[in-house]
C-alpha positions in Angstrom: 11.7 -6.9 2.9 13.9 -4.3 4.1 12.6 -0.9 3.9 15.5 0.9 5.5 16.9 2.3 2.2 13.5 3.8 1.3 12.7 5.4 4.8 16.3 6.9 4.5 15.6 8.2 1.2 12.3 9.8 2.2 13.5 10.9 5.6 10.7 9.1 7.6 10.7 6.1 9.8 7.5 4.0 9.8 6.3 3.0 13.3 4.1 0.3 12.0 6.2 -1.9 9.8 3.1 -4.0 8.8 1.4 -1.0 7.3 4.3 -0.2 4.8 4.5 -3.8 4.0 0.9 -3.9 3.2 1.1 -0.8 1.2 3.7 -2.5 -1.0 2.0 -6.0 -1.4 -0.2 -6.4 -4.4 -3.0 -8.7 -4.6 -1.4 -11.0 -7.4 1.7 -11.4 -5.2 -0.5 -12.9 -2.3 -2.3 -15.0 -4.9 0.8 -16.7 -5.5 2.5 -16.4 -2.2 0.0 -17.1 0.7 0.9 -16.3 4.0 -1.3 -16.0 7.2 -2.1 -12.7 8.4 -0.9 -10.7 5.3 -3.2 -8.4 3.2 -2.9 -6.6 -0.1 -2.8 -2.8 -0.6 -6.3 -2.4 -2.0 -7.8 -1.5 1.2 -5.3 1.3 1.7 -5.8 2.3 -1.9 -9.6 2.5 -1.4 -9.0 4.7 1.6 -6.8 7.1 -0.3 -9.4 7.4 -3.0 -12.0 7.9 -0.5 -9.7 10.7 1.1 -9.3 12.4 -2.3 
């Protein structure tokens, strides 16, 4: 997935592309599209909830 338009819109370039891809990947998507090394966004969601 190309995140360049999103990065341009928010004015920030992500150094870690895997992290932004993980943030946008829902668990239901991975259940139907398994790929080695990919994870869903729930770990990041939990981290965000813990910080708040």
